[in-house]
C-alpha positions as CSV (number, residue, x, y, z in Angstrom):
1,X,7.9,-62.0,-75.9
2,X,8.5,-64.2,-79.5
3,X,11.2,-66.9,-80.1
4,X,11.2,-67.9,-83.8
5,X,10.6,-71.2,-84.6
6,X,14.0,-71.9,-86.4
7,X,15.1,-70.7,-83.4
8,X,14.0,-73.4,-81.7
9,X,14.6,-75.5,-83.9
10,X,18.4,-75.4,-84.2
11,X,18.9,-77.4,-81.0
12,X,17.3,-80.8,-82.7
13,X,20.2,-79.5,-86.0
14,X,23.4,-80.1,-83.6
15,X,21.1,-82.8,-81.8
16,X,20.5,-84.6,-85.6
17,X,24.4,-84.2,-86.1
18,X,25.8,-85.4,-83.3
19,X,23.8,-89.3,-84.0
20,X,25.3,-89.1,-87.5
21,X,28.9,-88.3,-86.0
22,X,28.6,-90.6,-83.5
23,X,26.5,-92.9,-85.3
24,X,27.5,-92.7,-88.5
25,X,25.4,-91.0,-92.1
26,X,22.0,-91.8,-92.6
27,X,19.9,-92.3,-95.7
28,X,18.5,-87.9,-96.8
29,X,15.5,-88.4,-98.1
30,X,13.7,-84.9,-99.6
31,X,11.8,-82.2,-97.6
32,X,8.6,-81.5,-99.9
33,X,7.6,-84.3,-101.6
34,X,5.4,-83.4,-105.1
35,X,2.4,-83.8,-102.5
36,X,3.4,-80.9,-100.4
37,X,2.7,-78.5,-103.4
38,X,0.1,-78.2,-106.2
39,X,-1.5,-79.8,-108.8
40,X,-3.2,-78.5,-111.7
41,X,-5.4,-80.8,-113.3
42,X,-2.8,-80.9,-116.0
43,X,-1.3,-83.9,-113.3
44,X,1.9,-80.6,-114.1
45,X,3.1,-79.8,-110.2
46,X,2.7,-75.8,-110.4
47,X,4.2,-73.6,-107.4
48,X,1.9,-70.1,-106.3
49,X,6.2,-69.1,-104.7
50,X,8.5,-67.2,-106.8
51,X,11.6,-65.5,-105.9
52,X,13.1,-63.0,-104.4
53,X,17.0,-61.1,-104.0
54,X,17.6,-59.8,-100.1
55,X,19.5,-57.1,-101.7
56,X,15.6,-56.3,-103.5
57,X,13.6,-56.4,-100.3
58,X,12.5,-53.3,-99.0
59,X,14.5,-52.2,-96.6
60,X,11.1,-51.7,-94.0
61,X,12.1,-55.9,-95.2
62,X,15.6,-56.1,-93.9
63,X,14.3,-54.7,-90.7
64,X,11.6,-56.8,-89.8
65,X,14.0,-60.0,-91.1
66,X,17.2,-58.9,-88.6
67,X,14.3,-58.4,-86.1
68,X,13.7,-62.4,-86.7
69,X,16.7,-62.6,-86.4
70,X,17.5,-61.3,-83.0
71,X,14.2,-63.0,-81.5
72,X,12.0,-59.6,-81.0
73,X,11.2,-57.3,-79.9
74,X,8.2,-56.8,-82.6
75,X,6.3,-53.7,-83.2
76,X,2.7,-55.6,-82.9
77,X,1.2,-58.2,-81.1
78,X,0.4,-60.0,-84.0
79,X,3.6,-61.3,-84.8
80,X,5.3,-64.0,-84.6
81,X,1.8,-65.6,-84.7
82,X,1.0,-69.7,-86.4
83,X,0.5,-68.3,-90.2
84,X,-1.8,-70.3,-91.7
85,X,-2.1,-71.2,-95.3
86,X,-5.6,-70.7,-96.1
87,X,-4.4,-69.0,-99.0
88,X,-2.3,-72.9,-99.6
89,X,1.0,-70.2,-101.8
90,X,3.0,-71.7,-100.3
91,X,4.1,-75.5,-99.6
92,X,1.5,-77.4,-97.1
93,X,2.6,-77.4,-94.0
94,X,2.0,-79.2,-90.4
95,X,0.0,-75.6,-88.3
96,X,2.2,-74.2,-86.1
97,X,5.1,-74.4,-88.9
98,X,4.9,-71.2,-90.9
99,X,4.7,-67.8,-88.5
100,X,4.2,-64.2,-89.5
101,X,5.4,-60.7,-89.6
102,X,4.8,-56.8,-90.2
103,X,6.9,-55.2,-92.3
104,X,5.6,-51.4,-92.1
105,X,4.9,-50.1,-94.6
106,X,5.8,-46.8,-94.2
107,X,2.6,-43.9,-93.9
108,X,0.2,-46.3,-93.3
109,X,-2.1,-46.3,-89.9
110,X,-3.0,-50.4,-90.4
111,X,-0.2,-52.4,-90.0
112,X,-0.9,-52.5,-93.3
113,X,-0.2,-55.4,-96.7
114,X,3.5,-56.6,-96.4
115,X,4.5,-59.2,-93.8
116,X,7.4,-61.7,-93.9
117,X,7.2,-66.0,-93.5
118,X,8.8,-67.5,-91.6
119,X,9.2,-71.5,-92.3
120,X,10.9,-73.5,-90.3
121,X,14.3,-74.4,-92.4
122,X,16.9,-71.7,-91.7
123,X,16.6,-69.2,-94.1
124,X,12.9,-69.5,-95.7
125,X,11.1,-66.3,-95.5
126,X,8.7,-65.7,-97.6
127,X,7.9,-61.5,-98.6
128,X,4.0,-61.3,-99.4
129,X,3.2,-57.4,-100.2
130,X,-0.3,-58.2,-100.9
131,X,-1.3,-59.7,-98.0
132,X,-0.6,-63.6,-99.0
133,X,-2.0,-62.9,-102.7
134,X,1.4,-64.1,-104.1
135,X,4.4,-64.8,-102.2
136,X,8.4,-64.3,-103.1
137,X,10.5,-66.7,-101.7
138,X,13.8,-64.8,-100.4
139,X,16.7,-65.7,-101.9
140,X,19.5,-64.5,-99.0
141,X,22.1,-64.8,-101.7
142,X,21.4,-61.9,-103.5
C-alpha cells in the first residue's frame, strides 16, 4: 500500500512546530517563488491552474479524496505513483512532490481521463477531467 506523501510529512510538521516553540519564532518564506510559475513572453507570471469548489466535484472525486485521506486501498496499481508534471501546468516542484490517483469514470472500460493529483501540502489537491490538459485546485472550503 502506498501512503500519500502529505500524510507521511505530518511528522515533519510536528518537528517544525517543536522547533518553533522551543527555539522561538523563525522567519517565514513563501512556499512558491515567482520562478516556479510559468512566465509569458511579456514577463507576466501566468497560472495554468484554475480552481473548483469541492462541492462541485463529481462524487467519484470525493470517493478518491476519501481514499487518499485514509491511505487506501486504491483500486488501480498506478494510484499513488509519482506524477511527473511533464505538461508543466502545475507549479514546478522536485520529482516526487506530486502523486496521482484515478477518479473512476462510470461506464468506462479503462481508468478514464479523470485524476486527482496531490502535492505534499495538506489539501493541495488538483483535479483534472481531461487527462492533464488542465487542472483545477480543489477549494475544500466551499
